[in-house]
Structures are given as C-alpha cells and as structure tokens.
C-alpha positions as CSV (number, residue, x, y, z in Angstrom):
1,M,-17.8,-245.9,-34.1
2,H,-19.5,-242.5,-32.7
3,Q,-22.7,-242.3,-32.2
4,S,-23.3,-239.6,-34.9
5,S,-21.8,-242.1,-37.5
6,V,-24.0,-244.2,-36.9
7,A,-26.7,-241.9,-37.1
8,L,-25.4,-240.7,-40.5
9,M,-25.5,-244.3,-41.7
10,G,-29.0,-245.0,-40.4
11,G,-30.4,-241.7,-42.3
12,I,-28.3,-242.8,-45.4
13,A,-30.4,-246.4,-45.5
14,G,-33.4,-244.3,-44.4
15,F,-33.3,-241.9,-47.0
16,T,-32.8,-243.8,-50.0
17,I,-36.5,-244.1,-49.9
18,F,-36.8,-240.9,-51.6
19,L,-34.8,-242.3,-54.3
20,G,-38.1,-243.9,-55.5
21,L,-41.0,-241.9,-55.1
22,P,-40.6,-239.0,-57.7
23,V,-42.2,-242.6,-60.2
24,A,-45.6,-241.2,-58.5
25,R,-44.9,-238.2,-60.5
26,M,-45.0,-240.8,-64.1
27,R,-47.1,-242.1,-66.1
28,S,-46.0,-245.1,-67.6
29,I,-43.4,-247.8,-65.8
30,G,-43.0,-251.0,-67.5
31,T,-44.4,-254.2,-66.3
32,R,-40.9,-256.1,-66.8
33,T,-38.7,-253.3,-65.5
34,Q,-41.2,-253.5,-62.2
35,G,-40.8,-257.2,-61.9
36,F,-37.1,-257.5,-62.6
37,L,-36.9,-254.6,-60.0
38,N,-38.3,-256.4,-57.7
39,A,-36.9,-259.9,-58.0
40,I,-33.4,-258.4,-57.5
41,A,-35.0,-256.5,-54.2
42,T,-35.9,-260.2,-52.9
43,G,-32.6,-261.6,-53.8
44,V,-31.1,-258.7,-51.7
45,L,-33.4,-259.2,-48.8
46,L,-32.7,-263.3,-48.8
47,F,-29.0,-262.3,-48.8
48,L,-29.9,-259.6,-45.5
49,L,-32.6,-262.7,-43.8
50,V,-29.5,-265.6,-44.1
51,E,-26.8,-262.4,-42.6
52,I,-28.8,-261.4,-39.6
53,L,-30.1,-265.2,-39.0
54,G,-26.4,-266.1,-38.9
55,H,-25.3,-263.3,-36.2
56,A,-28.3,-263.8,-34.1
57,N,-27.9,-267.3,-33.9
58,A,-24.3,-267.1,-33.0
59,S,-25.1,-265.5,-30.2
60,V,-28.3,-267.7,-29.3
61,Q,-26.1,-270.6,-29.8
62,G,-23.2,-269.2,-27.9
63,S,-24.6,-269.4,-24.5
64,L,-25.4,-273.1,-24.5
65,D,-21.7,-272.9,-23.4
66,G,-23.3,-271.6,-20.2
67,L,-25.6,-274.8,-19.5
68,S,-22.8,-276.8,-18.9
69,K,-21.6,-274.3,-15.9
70,G,-25.5,-274.2,-14.8
71,D,-26.3,-271.3,-16.0
72,V,-29.9,-271.6,-17.3
73,R,-31.1,-268.6,-17.2
74,S,-29.0,-266.5,-20.2
75,F,-29.7,-269.3,-22.3
76,G,-33.3,-269.2,-21.7
77,L,-32.9,-265.2,-22.1
78,L,-31.4,-265.4,-25.4
79,T,-33.9,-267.8,-26.6
80,G,-36.6,-266.8,-25.6
81,L,-35.8,-263.2,-27.0
82,Y,-35.0,-265.0,-30.4
83,V,-38.3,-266.2,-30.2
84,L,-40.3,-263.2,-29.2
85,G,-38.4,-261.0,-31.5
86,L,-39.4,-263.0,-34.6
87,A,-42.9,-263.5,-34.1
88,G,-42.8,-259.7,-33.3
89,G,-41.2,-258.6,-36.6
90,L,-43.5,-261.8,-38.5
91,L,-46.9,-261.2,-36.7
92,G,-47.0,-257.5,-35.6
93,L,-46.8,-256.4,-39.7
94,T,-49.3,-259.2,-40.8
95,W,-51.4,-257.9,-38.2
96,F,-50.8,-254.2,-39.5
97,N,-51.5,-255.5,-42.9
98,R,-54.1,-257.5,-42.2
99,T,-56.6,-254.2,-40.2
100,F,-56.1,-252.1,-43.1
101,R,-57.3,-254.8,-45.4
102,G,-60.3,-255.9,-43.2
103,R,-61.2,-252.2,-43.8
104,G,-61.0,-252.2,-47.4
105,A,-58.3,-249.6,-47.3
106,L,-55.7,-252.1,-49.0
107,Q,-57.2,-253.8,-52.3
108,R,-54.8,-256.5,-54.6
109,L,-51.7,-254.5,-54.7
110,R,-48.3,-255.4,-56.8
111,G,-45.5,-253.1,-57.4
112,P,-41.7,-253.3,-56.9
113,G,-40.1,-253.9,-54.1
114,A,-41.4,-254.7,-50.0
115,A,-44.9,-252.2,-50.9
116,V,-47.8,-252.9,-53.1
117,A,-49.2,-251.7,-55.7
118,S,-52.8,-251.4,-57.3
119,Q,-53.5,-254.0,-59.8
120,S,-56.7,-252.4,-60.8
121,G,-56.7,-248.6,-62.4
122,V,-57.2,-246.4,-60.7
123,V,-57.2,-246.4,-56.5
124,P,-60.5,-244.5,-54.9
125,D,-58.1,-242.6,-52.2
126,A,-54.6,-243.2,-53.8
127,R,-53.0,-240.6,-51.3
128,Q,-54.6,-242.0,-48.0
129,L,-53.6,-245.4,-49.6
130,A,-49.8,-244.3,-50.4
131,L,-49.4,-243.0,-46.8
132,M,-50.9,-246.4,-45.4
133,I,-48.3,-248.3,-47.0
134,A,-45.7,-246.0,-45.6
135,T,-46.8,-246.8,-42.4
136,G,-46.5,-250.1,-42.4
137,L,-43.1,-249.8,-44.4
138,G,-42.0,-247.7,-41.1
139,M,-42.7,-250.0,-38.8
140,H,-40.5,-252.4,-40.5
141,N,-37.6,-250.2,-41.4
142,F,-37.6,-249.1,-38.1
143,S,-36.8,-252.5,-36.8
144,E,-34.2,-252.8,-39.8
145,G,-32.2,-249.1,-38.2
146,L,-32.3,-251.4,-35.2
147,A,-30.5,-253.7,-36.4
148,I,-27.7,-251.6,-38.2
149,G,-27.7,-249.8,-34.3
150,Q,-27.4,-253.2,-32.2
151,S,-24.5,-254.4,-35.1
152,A,-22.7,-250.9,-34.6
153,A,-22.5,-250.7,-31.1
154,A,-21.0,-254.5,-30.7
155,N,-18.2,-253.9,-33.3
156,A,-19.8,-256.0,-35.9
157,L,-18.5,-253.5,-38.9
158,A,-18.4,-255.5,-41.9
159,L,-22.7,-256.5,-40.8
160,T,-23.0,-253.0,-40.3
161,G,-22.0,-252.1,-43.6
162,V,-23.8,-254.5,-45.7
163,L,-26.9,-253.7,-43.7
164,V,-26.5,-249.6,-44.8
165,V,-26.1,-250.9,-48.6
166,G,-28.4,-253.5,-47.7
167,F,-31.5,-251.9,-46.4
168,G,-30.7,-248.4,-48.8
169,L,-30.7,-250.6,-52.2
170,H,-34.1,-251.9,-50.7
171,N,-35.1,-248.7,-49.3
172,I,-35.1,-247.3,-52.7
173,T,-37.4,-250.1,-54.0
174,E,-40.0,-249.1,-51.2
175,G,-40.0,-245.8,-52.9
176,F,-41.8,-246.9,-55.8
177,G,-43.8,-249.4,-54.1
178,I,-45.3,-246.0,-52.1
179,A,-45.3,-243.7,-55.5
180,A,-47.1,-246.3,-57.5
181,P,-50.8,-246.1,-56.3
182,L,-50.1,-242.2,-57.0
183,A,-49.2,-242.7,-60.3
184,S,-52.3,-244.5,-61.7
185,A,-54.2,-241.4,-59.8
186,H,-55.1,-238.7,-62.1
187,D,-53.5,-235.6,-60.1
188,R,-50.0,-235.4,-59.6
189,P,-49.4,-235.5,-55.8
190,S,-47.1,-232.1,-54.8
191,W,-43.3,-232.9,-53.9
192,G,-44.2,-231.7,-50.2
193,F,-46.4,-234.5,-50.0
194,L,-43.9,-237.3,-51.1
195,A,-41.6,-235.5,-49.3
196,G,-43.8,-236.6,-46.2
197,A,-44.6,-239.7,-47.3
198,G,-41.0,-240.4,-47.7
199,L,-40.1,-239.5,-44.2
200,L,-42.8,-241.6,-42.7
201,G,-41.3,-245.0,-44.5
202,G,-37.5,-243.9,-44.4
203,G,-37.8,-241.7,-40.7
204,P,-37.9,-244.9,-38.9
205,T,-34.7,-246.1,-40.1
206,F,-33.1,-243.1,-38.3
207,L,-34.7,-243.7,-35.8
208,G,-34.2,-247.2,-35.0
209,A,-30.1,-246.7,-35.8
210,V,-29.6,-244.5,-32.9
211,I,-32.0,-246.5,-30.4
212,G,-30.2,-249.4,-31.0
213,F,-26.9,-248.1,-30.9
214,N,-27.6,-247.0,-27.4
215,V,-28.9,-250.1,-26.0
216,V,-26.5,-252.2,-25.5
217,A,-26.1,-255.7,-24.5
218,P,-26.4,-259.7,-25.5
219,W,-30.2,-259.7,-25.1
220,A,-30.8,-256.4,-27.1
221,F,-28.5,-257.6,-30.2
222,V,-30.3,-261.0,-30.3
223,L,-33.7,-259.1,-29.9
224,F,-33.3,-256.7,-32.6
225,L,-31.7,-258.8,-34.9
226,A,-34.8,-261.2,-34.4
227,L,-37.1,-258.2,-35.0
228,A,-35.2,-257.1,-38.1
229,A,-35.5,-261.2,-39.2
230,G,-39.0,-261.3,-38.8
231,A,-40.2,-258.8,-40.3
232,L,-38.2,-259.3,-43.5
233,V,-39.8,-262.8,-43.6
234,Y,-43.3,-261.1,-43.8
235,V,-41.9,-258.7,-46.5
236,I,-39.8,-261.6,-48.5
237,N,-43.4,-263.4,-48.6
238,E,-45.4,-260.6,-49.9
239,M,-42.7,-259.9,-52.8
240,L,-42.6,-263.4,-53.6
241,G,-46.0,-263.1,-54.7
242,V,-45.2,-260.1,-56.2
243,C,-42.8,-261.8,-58.3
244,R,-44.1,-263.8,-59.6
245,R,-47.5,-262.4,-61.2
246,L,-44.8,-259.8,-62.7
247,N,-42.0,-262.1,-63.9
248,S,-42.0,-265.2,-65.6
249,P,-39.9,-267.6,-63.8
250,S,-36.7,-267.8,-65.5
251,A,-36.8,-263.9,-65.4
252,L,-37.9,-263.9,-61.7
253,A,-34.8,-266.8,-60.8
254,A,-32.5,-264.2,-62.4
255,G,-33.3,-261.2,-60.9
256,M,-33.4,-262.7,-57.6
257,L,-30.3,-264.4,-58.4
258,A,-28.5,-260.7,-59.3
259,G,-29.8,-259.3,-56.2
260,F,-28.2,-262.1,-54.0
261,L,-24.9,-261.7,-55.5
262,V,-25.1,-258.3,-55.5
263,A,-25.4,-258.4,-51.4
264,F,-22.8,-261.3,-50.6
265,G,-20.6,-259.5,-53.0
266,T,-21.1,-256.5,-50.5
267,D,-20.4,-258.4,-47.8
268,L,-16.8,-259.6,-49.0
269,F,-16.0,-256.5,-50.1
270,L,-17.2,-254.8,-46.7
271,T,-15.4,-257.6,-44.5
272,Y,-12.4,-258.0,-46.5
273,A,-12.1,-253.6,-45.9
274,G,-12.9,-254.3,-42.5
275,A,-10.1,-257.1,-42.6
C-alpha cells in the first residue's frame, strides 16, 4: 500500500467529522435521536476497542516465544510500550479534560458522539467551548490516525479498512458533539468557523495516518494501537454516561448492539474481500 493511499484513508476518516457540524446551524434536535446516535456510536467503539486490543495483544504474546531463547528485551519492550500506550491514551485525555473543566470551561455536558454538549440551556462562550471540545477530539483522533497508518504499514488491510470505516462513522457523531453547544447559542456560527473547528478535530487523523505509516516497527505497532485503545477507553466511558442520561435501558442496549453488529459486519466483509 502506498503512502498516498494511506493519506487518503486518513483524510476520509477525519473528513467525516464535517458531516455532523451543520447541526450547529439547527435549533431543534430530538433527545431520542441524540441518544440513539450516541448509543450506536458507543457500540461501534466497543467493537473497535476489542479489535485494536486483539491485534496489540497478539503482538505482545508473540514475543513470549523469545523468552525461551533468552530474548527478554523484546518482550519487556513490547509489554512496557503496551502499558505506556494505554496509560498515555487514557490518562492524557483525562488530564486534558480535567484541566479545562477545572477552569470552568467545560460544564455538565451531553450530546451524541465522543464529544459532549451542554445540558443547561445557553453556554456563555459557546464558540470557545466548541473549540475546546474540538481540540480534545483532535488529540483522540491523532491516535486513531496512528493506528490506521501502522496497521496499513503492517499490511493488516482488513484491520485498516475496519478502522477507517469505524473511525469515520464515529467521527460523524463527534461532529454532532462539537456542534451541539453552538446550536444552543443565539447567533448561528459561520461556515468558516465550523470548517476551522472541523479541521481542528478531524485533521489530526490525516496527520497521524501519515506518521503511523512511515514509522514501521513492532514497537510502533504496539505503541500506536495501545494509544488508540487507551483513548477509546476514555471516550467510551464518557459516552456511556451520556447514553444513560439520554436513553432508556432498552434503547441504550438496542443502539449499542446495532453499532457493534454494524462494525462486526464491516470487519467480516473487509476480511472476506481481503482474502
């Protein structure tokens, strides 16, 4: 696979965030619709987490064979990077959001996707809040891009395809999350502002894909996938809280199941096509 193809896939996965941004110019989105979209996105992410960790785990477990030959260094390196990646992805986003929430910038939030939107009516600085949400998503999406690029470099084409499709679907709901606080504002944001917010949130997916493709090594494969997994753990935790507020238990379960099965079916199709 060529770098241009990987760059295109990273761009596609990041571009889909723009599909959710026009919601910022609307003034009425049903709570049930928000909740079900959020539940579907959570189901997709749950499958992606399982898929990503499965490949990262396999790489670390494969290094166990070297222990019998005295190769402790390889196992120790991959295990350490696995833990470091998970901690960096999870704790990094936790620190970022806690910092802004501690400054009073992020209040009680809700909305579809990995992002969150204000539960109370009007946010004082809606545009600043939207940019902060987009920045946090950009950190998360950069790790997603790294995973896309590294899987392509390893010729794991089925994994690459399911990551692009899964992250692309998920980024649509992230666009909703960026747009939600703007939708509560009295003045509609310009298309230029929305384009800038989308670039801030989705652009790092493209950048991460290019970097991940060019840094080819077993340690990079484990580290980048673990980073993406750690970020997904944080986002899933946030989304579950949102889902419980917006959905009944049955609607939440149905939405998550639908999202998981869509991602699973996509994985089966891509695996079959690749074979």
